[in-house]
All heavy atoms as a GROMACS GRO file, in nm:
protein
  428
    1MET      N    1  -3.499   1.090   0.114
    1MET     CA    2  -3.564   1.195   0.191
    1MET      C    3  -3.461   1.303   0.222
    1MET      O    4  -3.359   1.274   0.285
    1MET     CB    5  -3.621   1.137   0.320
    1MET     CG    6  -3.733   1.039   0.293
    1MET     SD    7  -3.828   0.976   0.435
    1MET     CE    8  -3.717   0.965   0.566
    2PRO      N    9  -3.487   1.424   0.178
    2PRO     CA   10  -3.394   1.533   0.206
    2PRO      C   11  -3.384   1.561   0.356
    2PRO      O   12  -3.484   1.560   0.428
    2PRO     CB   13  -3.455   1.652   0.134
    2PRO     CG   14  -3.564   1.599   0.049
    2PRO     CD   15  -3.598   1.464   0.098
    3GLY      N   16  -3.262   1.582   0.402
    3GLY     CA   17  -3.242   1.614   0.543
    3GLY      C   18  -3.238   1.493   0.634
    3GLY      O   19  -3.220   1.506   0.754
    4ALA      N   20  -3.258   1.373   0.579
    4ALA     CA   21  -3.253   1.253   0.662
    4ALA      C   22  -3.109   1.222   0.700
    4ALA      O   23  -3.017   1.244   0.620
    4ALA     CB   24  -3.314   1.135   0.587
    5PRO      N   25  -3.083   1.174   0.820
    5PRO     CA   26  -2.946   1.144   0.860
    5PRO      C   27  -2.890   1.026   0.781
    5PRO      O   28  -2.962   0.933   0.744
    5PRO     CB   29  -2.959   1.109   1.008
    5PRO     CG   30  -3.100   1.068   1.027
    5PRO     CD   31  -3.179   1.146   0.925
    6ILE      N   32  -2.762   1.033   0.753
    6ILE     CA   33  -2.694   0.924   0.682
    6ILE      C   34  -2.630   0.833   0.784
    6ILE      O   35  -2.557   0.878   0.873
    6ILE     CB   36  -2.587   0.981   0.586
    6ILE    CG1   37  -2.655   1.069   0.481
    6ILE    CG2   38  -2.509   0.868   0.521
    6ILE    CD1   39  -2.557   1.142   0.392
    7ILE      N   40  -2.659   0.706   0.774
    7ILE     CA   41  -2.605   0.607   0.867
    7ILE      C   42  -2.505   0.521   0.794
    7ILE      O   43  -2.533   0.467   0.687
    7ILE     CB   44  -2.717   0.520   0.926
    7ILE    CG1   45  -2.818   0.607   1.002
    7ILE    CG2   46  -2.659   0.412   1.016
    7ILE    CD1   47  -2.940   0.532   1.047
    8GLN      N   48  -2.384   0.512   0.851
    8GLN     CA   49  -2.281   0.427   0.792
    8GLN      C   50  -2.266   0.303   0.879
    8GLN      O   51  -2.248   0.312   0.999
    8GLN     CB   52  -2.147   0.500   0.785
    8GLN     CG   53  -2.038   0.416   0.723
    8GLN     CD   54  -1.908   0.495   0.710
    8GLN    OE1   55  -1.902   0.613   0.737
    8GLN    NE2   56  -1.804   0.425   0.671
    9LEU      N   57  -2.274   0.188   0.816
    9LEU     CA   58  -2.266   0.061   0.887
    9LEU      C   59  -2.144  -0.016   0.838
    9LEU      O   60  -2.125  -0.033   0.718
    9LEU     CB   61  -2.394  -0.020   0.861
    9LEU     CG   62  -2.407  -0.154   0.931
    9LEU    CD1   63  -2.408  -0.135   1.082
    9LEU    CD2   64  -2.534  -0.223   0.886
   10THR      N   65  -2.060  -0.057   0.930
   10THR     CA   66  -1.940  -0.133   0.895
   10THR      C   67  -1.958  -0.277   0.940
   10THR      O   68  -1.983  -0.303   1.057
   10THR     CB   69  -1.816  -0.073   0.963
   10THR    OG1   70  -1.807   0.064   0.927
   10THR    CG2   71  -1.690  -0.146   0.921
   11ILE      N   72  -1.946  -0.368   0.846
   11ILE     CA   73  -1.963  -0.510   0.876
   11ILE      C   74  -1.834  -0.583   0.838
   11ILE      O   75  -1.791  -0.575   0.723
   11ILE     CB   76  -2.081  -0.570   0.796
   11ILE    CG1   77  -2.210  -0.497   0.831
   11ILE    CG2   78  -2.094  -0.719   0.823
   11ILE    CD1   79  -2.326  -0.535   0.742
   12PRO      N   80  -1.770  -0.651   0.932
   12PRO     CA   81  -1.648  -0.725   0.896
   12PRO      C   82  -1.682  -0.847   0.810
   12PRO      O   83  -1.773  -0.924   0.842
   12PRO     CB   84  -1.590  -0.767   1.031
   12PRO     CG   85  -1.704  -0.763   1.126
   12PRO     CD   86  -1.801  -0.660   1.073
   13VAL      N   87  -1.612  -0.862   0.700
   13VAL     CA   88  -1.634  -0.974   0.609
   13VAL      C   89  -1.512  -1.064   0.616
   13VAL      O   90  -1.399  -1.018   0.603
   13VAL     CB   91  -1.656  -0.925   0.464
   13VAL    CG1   92  -1.674  -1.041   0.370
   13VAL    CG2   93  -1.775  -0.831   0.458
   14THR      N   94  -1.534  -1.193   0.638
   14THR     CA   95  -1.423  -1.287   0.646
   14THR      C   96  -1.435  -1.392   0.537
   14THR      O   97  -1.545  -1.427   0.495
   14THR     CB   98  -1.417  -1.357   0.783
   14THR    OG1   99  -1.539  -1.426   0.805
   14THR    CG2  100  -1.395  -1.258   0.895
   15LEU      N  101  -1.318  -1.435   0.489
   15LEU     CA  102  -1.311  -1.539   0.389
   15LEU      C  103  -1.198  -1.632   0.430
   15LEU      O  104  -1.084  -1.587   0.444
   15LEU     CB  105  -1.285  -1.479   0.251
   15LEU     CG  106  -1.270  -1.578   0.135
   15LEU    CD1  107  -1.402  -1.651   0.112
   15LEU    CD2  108  -1.229  -1.505   0.009
   16ASP      N  109  -1.227  -1.756   0.454
   16ASP     CA  110  -1.129  -1.852   0.503
   16ASP      C  111  -1.062  -1.801   0.630
   16ASP      O  112  -0.940  -1.807   0.645
   16ASP     CB  113  -1.024  -1.885   0.397
   16ASP     CG  114  -1.082  -1.961   0.280
   16ASP    OD1  115  -1.184  -2.031   0.300
   16ASP    OD2  116  -1.027  -1.951   0.170
   17GLN      N  117  -1.138  -1.745   0.720
   17GLN     CA  118  -1.094  -1.693   0.849
   17GLN      C  119  -0.997  -1.576   0.837
   17GLN      O  120  -0.917  -1.550   0.925
   17GLN     CB  121  -1.033  -1.805   0.935
   17GLN     CG  122  -1.129  -1.917   0.964
   17GLN     CD  123  -1.066  -2.031   1.041
   17GLN    OE1  124  -0.945  -2.035   1.058
   17GLN    NE2  125  -1.147  -2.122   1.088
   18HIS      N  126  -1.001  -1.502   0.725
   18HIS     CA  127  -0.920  -1.383   0.706
   18HIS      C  128  -1.012  -1.264   0.682
   18HIS      O  129  -1.109  -1.275   0.608
   18HIS     CB  130  -0.824  -1.398   0.587
   18HIS     CG  131  -0.724  -1.506   0.605
   18HIS    ND1  132  -0.616  -1.494   0.689
   18HIS    CD2  133  -0.715  -1.629   0.551
   18HIS    CE1  134  -0.544  -1.605   0.686
   18HIS    NE2  135  -0.603  -1.690   0.602
   19ASN      N  136  -0.979  -1.152   0.744
   19ASN     CA  137  -1.058  -1.031   0.727
   19ASN      C  138  -1.030  -0.974   0.588
   19ASN      O  139  -0.918  -0.937   0.556
   19ASN     CB  140  -1.022  -0.930   0.835
   19ASN     CG  141  -1.115  -0.811   0.834
   19ASN    OD1  142  -1.159  -0.767   0.730
   19ASN    ND2  143  -1.144  -0.760   0.953
   20VAL      N  144  -1.131  -0.967   0.504
   20VAL     CA  145  -1.117  -0.924   0.365
   20VAL      C  146  -1.074  -0.777   0.359
   20VAL      O  147  -0.988  -0.740   0.279
   20VAL     CB  148  -1.247  -0.947   0.286
   20VAL    CG1  149  -1.238  -0.889   0.147
   20VAL    CG2  150  -1.280  -1.095   0.280
   21GLY      N  151  -1.130  -0.693   0.443
   21GLY     CA  152  -1.096  -0.551   0.443
   21GLY      C  153  -0.950  -0.526   0.472
   21GLY      O  154  -0.885  -0.444   0.407
   22GLN      N  155  -0.894  -0.597   0.570
   22GLN     CA  156  -0.753  -0.581   0.603
   22GLN      C  157  -0.664  -0.630   0.488
   22GLN      O  158  -0.562  -0.569   0.458
   22GLN     CB  159  -0.718  -0.655   0.730
   22GLN     CG  160  -0.774  -0.589   0.854
   22GLN     CD  161  -0.744  -0.668   0.981
   22GLN    OE1  162  -0.705  -0.784   0.972
   22GLN    NE2  163  -0.763  -0.606   1.095
   23ALA      N  164  -0.703  -0.738   0.424
   23ALA     CA  165  -0.624  -0.791   0.312
   23ALA      C  166  -0.624  -0.692   0.195
   23ALA      O  167  -0.519  -0.667   0.135
   23ALA     CB  168  -0.681  -0.925   0.267
   24VAL      N  169  -0.738  -0.634   0.164
   24VAL     CA  170  -0.746  -0.537   0.055
   24VAL      C  171  -0.664  -0.412   0.090
   24VAL      O  172  -0.591  -0.360   0.005
   24VAL     CB  173  -0.893  -0.500   0.025
   24VAL    CG1  174  -0.903  -0.383  -0.071
   24VAL    CG2  175  -0.967  -0.621  -0.031
   25ALA      N  176  -0.672  -0.367   0.213
   25ALA     CA  177  -0.594  -0.250   0.255
   25ALA      C  178  -0.445  -0.277   0.244
   25ALA      O  179  -0.368  -0.190   0.200
   25ALA     CB  180  -0.630  -0.211   0.398
   26HIS      N  181  -0.402  -0.397   0.280
   26HIS     CA  182  -0.261  -0.434   0.270
   26HIS      C  183  -0.215  -0.435   0.124
   26HIS      O  184  -0.108  -0.385   0.091
   26HIS     CB  185  -0.237  -0.570   0.335
   26HIS     CG  186  -0.096  -0.617   0.327
   26HIS    ND1  187   0.005  -0.558   0.399
   26HIS    CD2  188  -0.039  -0.715   0.254
   26HIS    CE1  189   0.119  -0.619   0.370
   26HIS    NE2  190   0.094  -0.716   0.282
   27ILE      N  191  -0.297  -0.490   0.036
   27ILE     CA  192  -0.264  -0.494  -0.107
   27ILE      C  193  -0.255  -0.353  -0.164
   27ILE      O  194  -0.161  -0.321  -0.237
   27ILE     CB  195  -0.369  -0.578  -0.183
   27ILE    CG1  196  -0.356  -0.725  -0.145
   27ILE    CG2  197  -0.355  -0.559  -0.334
   27ILE    CD1  198  -0.472  -0.811  -0.193
   28GLU      N  199  -0.350  -0.267  -0.131
   28GLU     CA  200  -0.350  -0.130  -0.182
   28GLU      C  201  -0.229  -0.052  -0.129
   28GLU      O  202  -0.169   0.026  -0.202
   28GLU     CB  203  -0.480  -0.058  -0.145
   28GLU     CG  204  -0.601  -0.112  -0.217
   28GLU     CD  205  -0.589  -0.097  -0.368
   28GLU    OE1  206  -0.540   0.007  -0.415
   28GLU    OE2  207  -0.629  -0.191  -0.439
   29THR      N  208  -0.193  -0.073  -0.003
   29THR     CA  209  -0.075  -0.007   0.053
   29THR      C  210   0.051  -0.053  -0.017
   29THR      O  211   0.137   0.029  -0.051
   29THR     CB  212  -0.065  -0.035   0.204
   29THR    OG1  213  -0.185   0.011   0.268
   29THR    CG2  214   0.054   0.036   0.266
   30SER      N  215   0.062  -0.183  -0.043
   30SER     CA  216   0.178  -0.236  -0.113
   30SER      C  217   0.188  -0.178  -0.254
   30SER      O  218   0.297  -0.141  -0.299
   30SER     CB  219   0.172  -0.388  -0.120
   30SER     OG  220   0.174  -0.444   0.008
   31ARG      N  221   0.076  -0.169  -0.323
   31ARG     CA  222   0.076  -0.112  -0.458
   31ARG      C  223   0.115   0.036  -0.456
   31ARG      O  224   0.189   0.083  -0.543
   31ARG     CB  225  -0.061  -0.127  -0.522
   31ARG     CG  226  -0.091  -0.266  -0.567
   31ARG     CD  227  -0.225  -0.273  -0.636
   31ARG     NE  228  -0.257  -0.411  -0.673
   31ARG     CZ  229  -0.375  -0.452  -0.710
   31ARG    NH1  230  -0.475  -0.368  -0.717
   31ARG    NH2  231  -0.395  -0.578  -0.740
   32ALA      N  232   0.065   0.110  -0.358
   32ALA     CA  233   0.097   0.252  -0.348
   32ALA      C  234   0.246   0.272  -0.321
   32ALA      O  235   0.309   0.360  -0.379
   32ALA     CB  236   0.013   0.318  -0.240
   33LEU      N  237   0.304   0.190  -0.233
   33LEU     CA  238   0.446   0.200  -0.204
   33LEU      C  239   0.530   0.166  -0.326
   33LEU      O  240   0.630   0.232  -0.355
   33LEU     CB  241   0.484   0.109  -0.086
   33LEU     CG  242   0.434   0.154   0.051
   33LEU    CD1  243   0.462   0.045   0.155
   33LEU    CD2  244   0.500   0.285   0.091
   34LEU      N  245   0.489   0.064  -0.399
   34LEU     CA  246   0.561   0.025  -0.520
   34LEU      C  247   0.554   0.136  -0.625
   34LEU      O  248   0.654   0.169  -0.688
   34LEU     CB  249   0.504  -0.105  -0.575
   34LEU     CG  250   0.572  -0.161  -0.700
   34LEU    CD1  251   0.718  -0.193  -0.669
   34LEU    CD2  252   0.500  -0.284  -0.748
   35GLU      N  253   0.437   0.195  -0.642
   35GLU     CA  254   0.422   0.304  -0.738
   35GLU      C  255   0.506   0.424  -0.696
   35GLU      O  256   0.569   0.489  -0.779
   35GLU     CB  257   0.276   0.344  -0.751
   35GLU     CG  258   0.254   0.456  -0.852
   35GLU     CD  259   0.108   0.494  -0.869
   35GLU    OE1  260   0.021   0.423  -0.817
   35GLU    OE2  261   0.084   0.597  -0.934
   36HIS      N  262   0.509   0.452  -0.567
   36HIS     CA  263   0.589   0.564  -0.517
   36HIS      C  264   0.737   0.540  -0.547
   36HIS      O  265   0.807   0.631  -0.589
   36HIS     CB  266   0.566   0.581  -0.367
   36HIS     CG  267   0.646   0.691  -0.306
   36HIS    ND1  268   0.621   0.823  -0.331
   36HIS    CD2  269   0.752   0.688  -0.223
   36HIS    CE1  270   0.708   0.897  -0.266
   36HIS    NE2  271   0.789   0.817  -0.200
   37ARG      N  272   0.784   0.418  -0.526
   37ARG     CA  273   0.922   0.383  -0.555
   37ARG      C  274   0.949   0.393  -0.705
   37ARG      O  275   1.054   0.439  -0.748
   37ARG     CB  276   0.954   0.242  -0.509
   37ARG     CG  277   0.981   0.228  -0.362
   37ARG     CD  278   1.014   0.085  -0.323
   37ARG     NE  279   1.107   0.022  -0.414
   37ARG     CZ  280   1.113  -0.109  -0.438
   37ARG    NH1  281   1.029  -0.191  -0.377
   37ARG    NH2  282   1.200  -0.159  -0.520
   38ALA      N  283   0.854   0.348  -0.786
   38ALA     CA  284   0.873   0.343  -0.931
   38ALA      C  285   0.873   0.482  -0.995
   38ALA      O  286   0.937   0.502  -1.098
   38ALA     CB  287   0.765   0.256  -0.996
   39THR      N  288   0.802   0.577  -0.938
   39THR     CA  289   0.791   0.708  -0.999
   39THR      C  290   0.889   0.810  -0.941
   39THR      O  291   0.897   0.920  -0.991
   39THR     CB  292   0.647   0.763  -0.983
   39THR    OG1  293   0.616   0.770  -0.845
   39THR    CG2  294   0.547   0.677  -1.056
   40GLY      N  295   0.962   0.774  -0.838
   40GLY     CA  296   1.056   0.866  -0.777
   40GLY      C  297   1.182   0.881  -0.862
   40GLY      O  298   1.217   0.796  -0.943
   41THR      N  299   1.252   0.993  -0.841
   41THR     CA  300   1.376   1.017  -0.915
   41THR      C  301   1.499   0.980  -0.833
   41THR      O  302   1.609   0.978  -0.886
   41THR     CB  303   1.385   1.165  -0.957
   41THR    OG1  304   1.379   1.246  -0.840
   41THR    CG2  305   1.272   1.200  -1.053
   42ALA      N  306   1.481   0.954  -0.705
   42ALA     CA  307   1.594   0.918  -0.619
   42ALA      C  308   1.635   0.774  -0.646
   42ALA      O  309   1.554   0.692  -0.690
   42ALA     CB  310   1.555   0.935  -0.472
   43PRO      N  311   1.762   0.740  -0.620
   43PRO     CA  312   1.805   0.601  -0.635
   43PRO      C  313   1.723   0.509  -0.545
   43PRO      O  314   1.686   0.548  -0.434
   43PRO     CB  315   1.951   0.603  -0.591
   43PRO     CG  316   1.993   0.744  -0.601
   43PRO     CD  317   1.871   0.827  -0.579
   44ASP      N  318   1.693   0.392  -0.593
   44ASP     CA  319   1.612   0.296  -0.518
   44ASP      C  320   1.703   0.215  -0.427
   44ASP      O  321   1.771   0.123  -0.472
   44ASP     CB  322   1.537   0.205  -0.615
   44ASP     CG  323   1.435   0.118  -0.546
   44ASP    OD1  324   1.437   0.111  -0.421
   44ASP    OD2  325   1.354   0.057  -0.614
   45GLY      N  326   1.706   0.249  -0.299
   45GLY     CA  327   1.791   0.180  -0.203
   45GLY      C  328   1.744   0.040  -0.170
   45GLY      O  329   1.820  -0.040  -0.116
   46ILE      N  330   1.620   0.008  -0.203
   46ILE     CA  331   1.570  -0.128  -0.177
   46ILE      C  332   1.612  -0.221  -0.290
   46ILE      O  333   1.658  -0.333  -0.266
   46ILE     CB  334   1.416  -0.126  -0.161
   46ILE    CG1  335   1.378  -0.044  -0.038
   46ILE    CG2  336   1.360  -0.268  -0.149
   46ILE    CD1  337   1.229  -0.023  -0.022
   47GLN      N  338   1.598  -0.175  -0.415
   47GLN     CA  339   1.632  -0.260  -0.527
   47GLN      C  340   1.784  -0.275  -0.540
   47GLN      O  341   1.835  -0.382  -0.567
   47GLN     CB  342   1.575  -0.204  -0.657
   47GLN     CG  343   1.603  -0.291  -0.778
   47GLN     CD  344   1.541  -0.236  -0.905
   47GLN    OE1  345   1.480  -0.131  -0.902
   47GLN    NE2  346   1.559  -0.304  -1.014
   48HIS      N  347   1.856  -0.165  -0.525
   48HIS     CA  348   2.001  -0.166  -0.536
   48HIS      C  349   2.059  -0.132  -0.400
   48HIS      O  350   2.077  -0.015  -0.368
   48HIS     CB  351   2.047  -0.065  -0.641
   48HIS     CG  352   1.989  -0.091  -0.777
   48HIS    ND1  353   2.026  -0.197  -0.855
   48HIS    CD2  354   1.894  -0.024  -0.847
   48HIS    CE1  355   1.958  -0.195  -0.968
   48HIS    NE2  356   1.876  -0.092  -0.966
   49VAL      N  357   2.087  -0.229  -0.322
   49VAL     CA  358   2.136  -0.209  -0.187
   49VAL      C  359   2.274  -0.145  -0.192
   49VAL      O  360   2.358  -0.183  -0.271
   49VAL     CB  361   2.142  -0.344  -0.112
   49VAL    CG1  362   2.195  -0.324   0.027
   49VAL    CG2  363   2.005  -0.409  -0.110
   50GLN      N  364   2.295  -0.045  -0.105
   50GLN     CA  365   2.424   0.024  -0.100
   50GLN      C  366   2.524  -0.065  -0.030
   50GLN      O  367   2.507  -0.100   0.087
   50GLN     CB  368   2.409   0.157  -0.026
   50GLN     CG  369   2.536   0.237  -0.014
   50GLN     CD  370   2.583   0.290  -0.148
   50GLN    OE1  371   2.502   0.329  -0.230
   50GLN    NE2  372   2.712   0.294  -0.171
   51LEU      N  373   2.627  -0.104  -0.101
   51LEU     CA  374   2.731  -0.189  -0.046
   51LEU      C  375   2.861  -0.110  -0.041
   51LEU      O  376   2.882  -0.020  -0.122
   51LEU     CB  377   2.750  -0.314  -0.132
   51LEU     CG  378   2.627  -0.405  -0.146
   51LEU    CD1  379   2.655  -0.515  -0.248
   51LEU    CD2  380   2.590  -0.464  -0.013
   52PRO      N  381   2.951  -0.142   0.050
   52PRO     CA  382   3.078  -0.072   0.056
   52PRO      C  383   3.152  -0.086  -0.078
   52PRO      O  384   3.160  -0.194  -0.135
   52PRO     CB  385   3.155  -0.144   0.167
   52PRO     CG  386   3.050  -0.209   0.249
   52PRO     CD  387   2.939  -0.242   0.156
   53GLY      N  388   3.202   0.027  -0.132
   53GLY     CA  389   3.278   0.025  -0.256
   53GLY      C  390   3.191   0.026  -0.381
   53GLY      O  391   3.242   0.022  -0.491
   54ARG      N  392   3.061   0.033  -0.368
   54ARG     CA  393   2.972   0.036  -0.484
   54ARG      C  394   2.896   0.168  -0.485
   54ARG      O  395   2.834   0.205  -0.388
   54ARG     CB  396   2.872  -0.079  -0.478
   54ARG     CG  397   2.777  -0.084  -0.595
   54ARG     CD  398   2.678  -0.201  -0.579
   54ARG     NE  399   2.590  -0.211  -0.693
   54ARG     CZ  400   2.476  -0.142  -0.706
   54ARG    NH1  401   2.440  -0.058  -0.613
   54ARG    NH2  402   2.400  -0.159  -0.812
   55SER      N  403   2.899   0.240  -0.596
   55SER     CA  404   2.827   0.367  -0.604
   55SER      C  405   2.681   0.340  -0.641
   55SER      O  406   2.647   0.237  -0.698
   55SER     CB  407   2.890   0.459  -0.708
   55SER     OG  408   2.876   0.402  -0.835
   56MET      N  409   2.594   0.437  -0.611
   56MET     CA  410   2.452   0.421  -0.639
   56MET      C  411   2.422   0.446  -0.786
   56MET      O  412   2.326   0.397  -0.839
   56MET     CB  413   2.369   0.518  -0.553
   56MET     CG  414   2.365   0.481  -0.407
   56MET     SD  415   2.285   0.325  -0.375
   56MET     CE  416   2.114   0.368  -0.399
   57GLY      N  417   2.503   0.526  -0.855
   57GLY     CA  418   2.476   0.560  -0.995
   57GLY      C  419   2.509   0.445  -1.089
   57GLY      O  420   2.578   0.351  -1.055
   58ILE      N  421   2.455   0.454  -1.210
   58ILE     CA  422   2.479   0.349  -1.310
   58ILE      C  423   2.574   0.404  -1.414
   58ILE      O  424   2.568   0.510  -1.458
   58ILE     CB  425   2.348   0.303  -1.376
   58ILE    CG1  426   2.262   0.239  -1.270
   58ILE    CG2  427   2.375   0.210  -1.491
   58ILE    CD1  428   2.124   0.198  -1.320
   0.00000   0.00000   0.00000
């Protein structure tokens, strides 16, 4: 029906007493952070920890 209001309904879904929506959001955030790290041109400080006497370059 044109002009009818749109109603959005949010229903929490649980699986083994875990909120599915939160788990999916956590997975997507982790993937986005990993992709951001993988596509950046800056040295990866997480993968190659800066130690005294060690340069970041290869």
